[in-house]
N, C-alpha and C positions, 0 to 999 in steps of 0.2 A: 270204606275202602274204595280207592279209585281204580279205574280201569287200567291205569299204568302198572298196577301191581296184581290185577286179577285176570290178566291174559287177554285184554281187549285188542292188543296188537300195537306194536310200536308205529306201524304205518298210520294208524288212526291218530295217534298222539302227534306224529309229525304233521299230518294234515291240519289238525286243530291248531297247532302252534303257527303254522304257515298262514292259516286263515286269520288268526287273531292278530299276528304281527301285520298282516296285510291290511286289516281293517284300521289298525292304529296309524299305519303309514298313509293310507288313503285319506284319513281325516286331517292329517297334518296341514295340507295346503288350505283347507277350510279354516283351520285355526289361525293360520298366518294372515289370511285375507281379513278375517274378522278382527284380529288385533289391529291391523292397519286401519280398518274402517273406524274402530273405536278411538284410536289415537287421533285420526282425522276429525272425528266428531268433537273431541276435546278441544281442538283448535278452531272450532266453528264450522267445519266442513260437513259433508254428508247431505242428505235430502231433508228438505224442510217444507216441501209442498205436498198437496194432496193428503193422503193418509198420514204422512210424516209431519203434518202440521199439528196432529194430535198425539203422535208418538215421539218419544225422545230417541233420536238416532243413536246417540252414544249409549244410552241405557239398554236399548234393545240389542245392539251389537255386543255390548259387554255381557249381557245374559247369554248370547250365543257363544261367546268365547268360553264361558264357564261350561256350557253344554258340550262344546267340542273337546275341551280338556277332559271332561268326564268320559266322553266317548273314547278318547285315546287310551285313558286308563283302563276302560272296560276291555278294549281290544288286547292290551298287554296282559290283563288278568286272565283273559280267555286263553292266551297262548303260553303263559309262563307257569312254572310249577307252583309259585306262591299263590296263584289264583285258585288252586285246588284247596288251599288251607283257610281262606278267608270265609267269614260267615256266608251261608248260602244266599240269604235274602239280600245281602249287600251286592251280590252280582246278578241275581236273578231279576230283581226289580228293574235296574237300569237296562239289563239285557232285554227284558220284555218290552219296555218303552222304546228302546232304540230299534229293535227289530220291527216293532209296530210302526214306527215313524218311517223307516226307510225301505224295508223289504217290499212292502206293497207298491212302492214307487218304481222299483227297478224295471218292471216290464214297460212302464209308460214313459220313462224318462226320454228315450230317443224320439218317441212320438211327440212329446211335449216340446222338445227342442225344434222339431221340424215344423210345428204349428205355432211357434212363438211369433207373435205379431210385432215384436220389437219394443213394446212398451212405449212410454211417452219420451219425448226428446229430452226433457229435463233429467229424467232418470238415466237415460243413456249417456248424458254428459258427465254424470257423476260416477256411474257404475259401468265401466267398459264391458263389452260383450265377452271378452276373453276371461274376465273375472267370473262372470256368471257361468260360463262354460266350465271353468275350473271348479267352482262350487258343485256343479252337477256331477262332475267326475268324482269328486270327493264323496258325495252322497251315494252314488252308485257303488263305488269301491268299498266304502264302509258297509253298506247294506249287503253286498255279496259276501264280504268277510264274515260278518256276524251270522249271516244265514247258514254258513258252513260251520263256524266255530261254536256257536251256542248249542246246537243239537249234539255235537260231539262232546262238548264240555259236560252237558247234563247226562248224557249216556255214560260217559266215563266216570263221572263222580258219583252218580246214583244209578248204576246199572240195574239194581233190583227193582226199580220203578217200572222197568219195561219187560220184566220177565213174566212168565206164565205162572201165576200163583195156583198152588194145588188146593189150599183150603177152600171150603165153600164160601161163596160170596158173603153170606150172612155172618160167617165167623170173623171176617176181617173188616166188613163195612159197617156192621152194627146199625145203630140208630141213625147214623149220618147219611145212609143211602137215600132215605126219603128226602132229606135236606138237599143232597146233591141233585137228585132228580128234579125237585121242585125249582131250585135256583137255575139249573141248566135249561129246563124247559121254558122258564120265563125269559131268560136271557136269549135263548134261541128264537123265541117268538118275537121279541123286540128286534132282533137282528133281521129276521125275515121282513118285519114291518118296515124296517129302514131300507133294506136292500131292494125289495121289489119295486117301490116307486122310483128309486134312483135308476134302476135298469130301464124302466119304462121311459123316464125322462131322457136318458142318454140315447134312446132309440128315436127320439123326436116327439114324444108325447108331451102335452102341455096341460092336461087336467091336473089341478092342484097347484099350479104355478101362478105367480102374479102375472096376469095377462098384459099389464102395462110395462112389465120389465122383460118381456120375452126377447127383446133385441139385445139384451146383455148376454145371451147364450152364444158364446163363441166356441171355436173348436176345442180349446183347452177346457172349457166348462163341461162339454160333453164327455171328454176323456176322463176328467176328474170324477164326474158324477157316475159314469159307468164303472170306473175302477172301484170307487167307494161302495157302490151297490154290490159288485161282485164279491168283494172281500167280506161284506156283511153276510152274504149268503154262504160264503165259505165258512164263516164262524158258526153259523147255524148248522150246516151240514157236518162240520167236524165235530161239533158238540154231540150231535145225534150218534155219530159213529163211536165216539169215546164212551158214551153211556151204554153202548151195546157190549162193551168190555171184550173186544176182540183180543185174543191172546197173542203174546210175543210180538213179533215184528209187525203184525197186523194193527197194533195199537200205535206204533210210532208215527206213521204218516198222519192220521187224524189228529193226534196230540200236537204234532208240529204245526200243522195247518191252523188248528184252533189257537195255538200259542201266538202265532204271527197275526192272525186275523183279530183276535181279542185285543192284542197290543195295539193294532192299528185303530180299532174302534175307540179305545181309551185315549191313546196319544193324540190322534187327529181330532177327536171330538173335544178333548180338553183344550188343545191349542187353538182351534178355530173358535171355540166358545169365548175364550179370553179376548182374542183379537177382533172378533166380530162385535163383541160388546164395546171394545175400546174405540173402534173406528167404523161403526156400522154404516154410517152415511157415506163413507168413502168407498165402500165395496157394495154397490147396489147388486142385489142378487135376484135371480128369477124366482127363488123360493120365498114365500111370504115369511116375515120375521118369526112368527110362531112356529112354522114348519122348520125353519133353520135352527131355531133354539132347540126344538125337539130332537132333530137329527144329532146335534152336537152333544147335548146333555144326556139323552137316552143312550146314545152310542157309547159315551164314556162310561156310563153306569153298566151297560150290558158287558162291555169289555172287562170291567173290574169283576163282575159276577162270574164271568167265564174263567177268569184267572183263579178265583177261589175254587171253582169246580175242578180245574186241572190239578191244582195243588192237592186237593183232597183225594182225587183219583190216584195220583202218584204216591201219596203217603200211604194209602190203603194197600196198594199193590206192593209197596216196599214192606209193609207189615206182614202181608200174606207170605212174602218170600222168606221172611225171617221165621215164620211159623211152620214153613214147609219142612 
């Protein structure tokens, strides 16, 4: 039963629809720009130097066209009535990846824009600054939209997952409690191990970095590194709070933060692992290759493990509510 029929309030439904439609609308300029770039690549245009000598401009932009189209469909599903009737996994998985990609970026997008060095002249000639700015606005708008729409969607569709179950914990969690705790503790430990060094490096520390590549640390590297470290620690802290099983509204905030942070670990870890592997020599990094690989792969793994924990917690609370 959805919250539209169980008294959650029409105003929350209106806000969810507005946020979902807004997310879809915000992503539309990104889709249009990427279609133009893909068509330009088919005619021989685009970038072909630096990293793009190893990447196919048309194929990569074609992939992002598909991703943008999926993002628009996600926004519409979050806002429209039919979105409440499609299989849960079909919307939760892309919502998790999408929020993980973009929501952690929202606080740092303005700072990244202010510290943009302008890139190389070849790229500037092919990609005008106004197009880059438009893409950033699309990212921020979509991220804000899903940051509002997804929690409301989950709350309205599965309200019992956030209620205070009256049966004893052992009656509803059974044998999986030990599994939840073990997986969550392991994932949280990995998140802390990833987050603390990045916070240290973002504050100027250099122990553990490639001393010959320290000159590659620019303002944007510090911002990205610090933000990644912060969200890794948020994932660990949110997991700890969720496992404490705070009742009612007290559980919503840690679950939401863990949802976003775990999605960020998975999405960015997977994405950077693929492209670092494809064009490693074109992106010299202060982190040694082994450290960079560990950050990406272990981050993606920890994010996936935390998603499993969140789903188990929500499922057990829903079961407890039915037994109450």
